[in-house]
DRENNU-291671 format. One record per residue: z, y negated, x negated of N, C-alpha, C in turn; chain. Coordinates in Angstrom, 2 decimals, decimal comma. Layout:
+---------+---------+---------+---------+---------+---------+---------+---------+---------+--------+
!      nz !      ny !      nx !     caz !     cay !     cax !      cz !      cy !      cx ! cadena !
+---------+---------+---------+---------+---------+---------+---------+---------+---------+--------+
!       Z !       Y !       X !       Z !       Y !       X !       Z !       Y !       X !      A !
...
+---------+---------+---------+---------+---------+---------+---------+---------+---------+--------+
***
This chain:
+---------+---------+---------+---------+---------+---------+---------+---------+---------+--------+
!      nz !      ny !      nx !     caz !     cay !     cax !      cz !      cy !      cx ! cadena !
+---------+---------+---------+---------+---------+---------+---------+---------+---------+--------+
!  -11,06 ! -138,75 !   52,10 !  -10,05 ! -138,42 !   51,16 !  -10,28 ! -140,33 !   50,46 !      A !
!   -8,74 ! -140,66 !   50,49 !   -8,58 ! -142,20 !   50,31 !   -8,84 ! -142,52 !   49,11 !      A !
!   -8,96 ! -143,37 !   48,29 !   -8,93 ! -143,87 !   46,99 !   -7,88 ! -144,64 !   46,16 !      A !
!   -7,87 ! -145,51 !   47,28 !   -6,45 ! -146,95 !   47,59 !   -5,26 ! -146,14 !   47,53 !      A !
!   -4,21 ! -146,54 !   46,58 !   -3,13 ! -145,79 !   46,45 !   -2,25 ! -146,56 !   47,53 !      A !
!   -2,41 ! -147,16 !   48,79 !   -1,49 ! -147,93 !   49,33 !   -2,14 ! -146,77 !   51,17 !      A !
!   -3,46 ! -146,51 !   50,89 !   -3,68 ! -145,28 !   51,97 !   -3,63 ! -143,83 !   51,74 !      A !
!   -3,18 ! -143,88 !   50,15 !   -3,08 ! -142,37 !   50,03 !   -1,62 ! -142,24 !   50,56 !      A !
!   -0,48 ! -143,61 !   50,76 !    0,85 ! -143,52 !   51,01 !    0,86 ! -143,85 !   52,38 !      A !
!   -0,03 ! -144,08 !   52,94 !    0,07 ! -144,10 !   54,72 !   -0,48 ! -142,77 !   54,74 !      A !
!   -1,38 ! -142,33 !   54,31 !   -1,26 ! -140,81 !   54,63 !   -0,56 ! -139,79 !   54,85 !      A !
!    0,35 ! -139,68 !   53,24 !    1,55 ! -138,74 !   53,34 !    2,45 ! -139,20 !   54,67 !      A !
!    3,06 ! -140,52 !   54,46 !    3,44 ! -140,72 !   55,85 !    3,22 ! -140,45 !   56,88 !      A !
!    2,00 ! -140,32 !   57,26 !    1,63 ! -140,15 !   58,74 !    1,65 ! -138,63 !   58,68 !      A !
!    1,72 ! -138,00 !   57,96 !    1,29 ! -136,75 !   57,76 !    2,71 ! -135,97 !   58,19 !      A !
!    3,68 ! -136,49 !   57,21 !    5,12 ! -136,44 !   57,50 !    5,64 ! -136,79 !   59,36 !      A !
!    4,82 ! -137,81 !   59,23 !    5,67 ! -138,67 !   61,12 !    5,26 ! -137,54 !   61,63 !      A !
!    4,05 ! -136,88 !   61,83 !    3,40 ! -136,22 !   62,80 !    4,04 ! -134,82 !   62,49 !      A !
!    4,61 ! -134,29 !   61,76 !    5,18 ! -133,13 !   61,26 !    6,61 ! -133,27 !   62,16 !      A !
!    7,17 ! -134,15 !   62,14 !    8,26 ! -134,99 !   62,66 !    8,47 ! -134,81 !   63,77 !      A !
!    7,18 ! -135,64 !   64,43 !    7,13 ! -136,11 !   66,10 !    7,17 ! -134,62 !   66,89 !      A !
!    6,28 ! -133,90 !   66,15 !    5,69 ! -132,27 !   67,11 !    7,29 ! -131,47 !   67,34 !      A !
!    7,55 ! -131,37 !   65,80 !    9,17 ! -131,05 !   66,10 !   10,01 ! -131,47 !   66,95 !      A !
!   10,10 ! -132,74 !   67,01 !   11,50 ! -133,30 !   68,09 !   10,74 ! -133,03 !   69,31 !      A !
!    9,15 ! -133,12 !   69,77 !    8,89 ! -133,25 !   70,80 !    8,49 ! -131,79 !   71,47 !      A !
!    8,44 ! -130,87 !   70,50 !    9,08 ! -129,43 !   70,87 !   10,58 ! -128,97 !   71,85 !      A !
!   11,16 ! -129,89 !   70,64 !   12,65 ! -129,64 !   71,49 !   12,78 ! -130,17 !   72,44 !      A !
!   12,49 ! -131,25 !   72,65 !   12,84 ! -131,97 !   74,26 !   12,02 ! -131,40 !   75,23 !      A !
!   10,88 ! -130,93 !   74,49 !   10,52 ! -129,80 !   75,99 !   11,16 ! -128,89 !   76,31 !      A !
!   11,62 ! -128,12 !   75,35 !   12,41 ! -126,76 !   75,37 !   13,67 ! -127,36 !   76,12 !      A !
!   14,16 ! -128,27 !   75,55 !   15,92 ! -128,58 !   76,07 !   15,35 ! -128,85 !   77,48 !      A !
!   13,73 ! -129,41 !   78,14 !   14,05 ! -130,33 !   79,49 !   13,51 ! -128,91 !   80,29 !      A !
!   13,46 ! -127,59 !   79,91 !   12,94 ! -126,73 !   80,86 !   14,12 ! -125,85 !   81,12 !      A !
!   15,32 ! -126,03 !   79,80 !   16,20 ! -125,36 !   80,55 !   17,03 ! -126,13 !   80,98 !      A !
!   17,35 ! -127,53 !   81,18 !   17,64 ! -128,41 !   81,86 !   17,56 ! -128,01 !   83,03 !      A !
!   15,83 ! -127,67 !   83,78 !   15,41 ! -127,80 !   84,96 !   15,56 ! -126,51 !   85,60 !      A !
!   16,14 ! -125,38 !   84,92 !   16,50 ! -123,86 !   85,23 !   17,20 ! -124,12 !   86,56 !      A !
!   17,45 ! -123,47 !   87,59 !   18,71 ! -123,46 !   88,72 !   20,40 ! -123,24 !   87,71 !      A !
!   19,74 ! -122,09 !   87,41 !   21,33 ! -121,50 !   86,24 !   21,34 ! -122,51 !   85,13 !      A !
!   20,97 ! -123,70 !   85,08 !   21,60 ! -124,73 !   84,07 !   22,48 ! -125,05 !   84,05 !      A !
!   23,45 ! -125,12 !   83,07 !   24,68 ! -125,69 !   82,69 !   24,99 ! -127,27 !   82,45 !      A !
!   25,70 ! -127,94 !   83,18 !   26,04 ! -129,67 !   82,73 !   25,85 ! -129,79 !   81,59 !      A !
!   26,11 ! -128,93 !   80,75 !   25,87 ! -129,06 !   79,16 !   24,63 ! -129,32 !   78,47 !      A !
!   24,19 ! -128,47 !   79,30 !   22,38 ! -128,70 !   78,87 !   21,79 ! -129,59 !   79,46 !      A !
!   22,21 ! -130,25 !   80,72 !   21,47 ! -131,14 !   80,95 !   22,11 ! -132,64 !   80,38 !      A !
!   22,99 ! -132,44 !   79,83 !   23,38 ! -133,57 !   79,30 !   23,08 ! -133,54 !   78,31 !      A !
!   22,46 ! -132,79 !   77,41 !   21,58 ! -132,52 !   76,35 !   20,30 ! -133,08 !   76,00 !      A !
!   20,18 ! -132,36 !   77,51 !   18,58 ! -132,80 !   77,70 !   18,67 ! -134,86 !   77,81 !      A !
!   19,72 ! -135,03 !   78,43 !   19,44 ! -136,53 !   78,70 !   19,32 ! -137,16 !   77,66 !      A !
!   20,50 ! -136,63 !   76,45 !   20,58 ! -137,40 !   75,24 !   19,67 ! -137,64 !   74,44 !      A !
!   18,65 ! -135,94 !   74,73 !   17,26 ! -135,98 !   73,90 !   16,07 ! -137,04 !   74,17 !      A !
!   16,22 ! -137,18 !   75,53 !   15,23 ! -137,79 !   76,17 !   15,46 ! -139,88 !   76,02 !      A !
!   16,94 ! -140,20 !   75,91 !   16,74 ! -141,12 !   75,52 !   16,64 ! -141,41 !   74,30 !      A !
!   17,42 ! -140,46 !   73,18 !   16,71 ! -140,78 !   71,78 !   15,13 ! -140,63 !   71,76 !      A !
!   14,18 ! -139,74 !   72,13 !   13,07 ! -139,98 !   72,28 !   12,57 ! -140,91 !   72,56 !      A !
!   12,93 ! -141,66 !   73,89 !   12,47 ! -142,92 !   74,17 !   12,82 ! -144,22 !   73,49 !      A !
!   13,98 ! -144,17 !   72,86 !   14,54 ! -145,19 !   71,76 !   13,32 ! -145,28 !   70,36 !      A !
!   13,18 ! -144,23 !   70,31 !   12,39 ! -143,56 !   68,91 !   10,79 ! -144,17 !   69,00 !      A !
!   10,39 ! -144,30 !   70,37 !    8,99 ! -144,24 !   71,00 !    8,39 ! -142,70 !   70,79 !      A !
!    9,24 ! -141,96 !   70,71 !    8,35 ! -140,72 !   70,63 !    7,61 ! -140,46 !   72,30 !      A !
!    8,37 ! -140,92 !   73,30 !    8,03 ! -140,91 !   74,65 !    7,98 ! -141,97 !   75,37 !      A !
!    7,27 ! -142,42 !   76,02 !    7,89 ! -144,00 !   76,88 !    8,49 ! -144,15 !   78,05 !      A !
!    9,74 ! -145,18 !   77,64 !   10,46 ! -145,14 !   78,63 !   10,81 ! -144,96 !   80,09 !      A !
!    9,17 ! -145,15 !   80,60 !    9,62 ! -145,14 !   81,96 !    9,62 ! -143,49 !   81,80 !      A !
!    8,83 ! -142,69 !   81,08 !    8,86 ! -140,93 !   81,22 !   10,05 ! -140,62 !   80,82 !      A !
!   10,86 ! -140,93 !   80,20 !   12,34 ! -140,41 !   80,41 !   13,06 ! -141,00 !   81,56 !      A !
!   12,67 ! -141,86 !   82,12 !   13,77 ! -142,84 !   83,19 !   13,15 ! -141,27 !   84,02 !      A !
!   11,93 ! -141,49 !   84,25 !   12,10 ! -140,88 !   85,36 !   11,97 ! -139,01 !   85,27 !      A !
!   11,87 ! -138,54 !   84,05 !   12,42 ! -137,36 !   84,08 !   13,75 ! -137,71 !   84,21 !      A !
!   15,25 ! -138,48 !   83,69 !   16,12 ! -138,20 !   83,81 !   16,29 ! -138,03 !   85,76 !      A !
!   15,79 ! -138,99 !   86,13 !   16,17 ! -139,06 !   87,71 !   15,80 ! -137,69 !   88,64 !      A !
!   15,00 ! -137,42 !   88,03 !   14,55 ! -135,51 !   88,54 !   15,19 ! -134,78 !   88,42 !      A !
!   16,18 ! -134,51 !   87,08 !   17,29 ! -133,99 !   87,04 !   18,35 ! -134,15 !   87,57 !      A !
!   18,49 ! -135,25 !   87,67 !   19,86 ! -135,76 !   88,13 !   19,59 ! -135,61 !   90,02 !      A !
!   18,49 ! -135,41 !   90,61 !   18,55 ! -135,42 !   91,88 !   18,35 ! -133,56 !   92,35 !      A !
!   17,66 ! -133,06 !   90,79 !   17,95 ! -131,65 !   91,16 !   19,40 ! -131,17 !   91,53 !      A !
!   20,36 ! -131,69 !   90,22 !   21,13 ! -131,26 !   90,09 !   22,22 ! -131,67 !   91,64 !      A !
!   22,03 ! -132,54 !   92,04 !   22,47 ! -132,96 !   93,17 !   22,25 ! -131,92 !   94,37 !      A !
!   20,91 ! -131,81 !   94,41 !   20,45 ! -130,74 !   95,33 !   21,22 ! -129,47 !   95,52 !      A !
!   21,41 ! -128,93 !   93,97 !   22,19 ! -127,57 !   93,80 !   23,26 ! -127,30 !   94,08 !      A !
+---------+---------+---------+---------+---------+---------+---------+---------+---------+--------+
***
């Protein structure tokens, strides 16, 4: 347990960031699963792309992972 005030503050910040990141990552994964299903609508795919872009911009996921997933979804949408 930290004794210094700034360390205590950093601990609080990291704890809240962890909770926020976990929720956003979970929402992203759920959206990706829905978008990858064969009966996915265009709206679901658009939402998944939007979440991926935001997650990459905010540093939640790597930008190449986002690009790869978007490419994969576009390929699947064209094939279907």
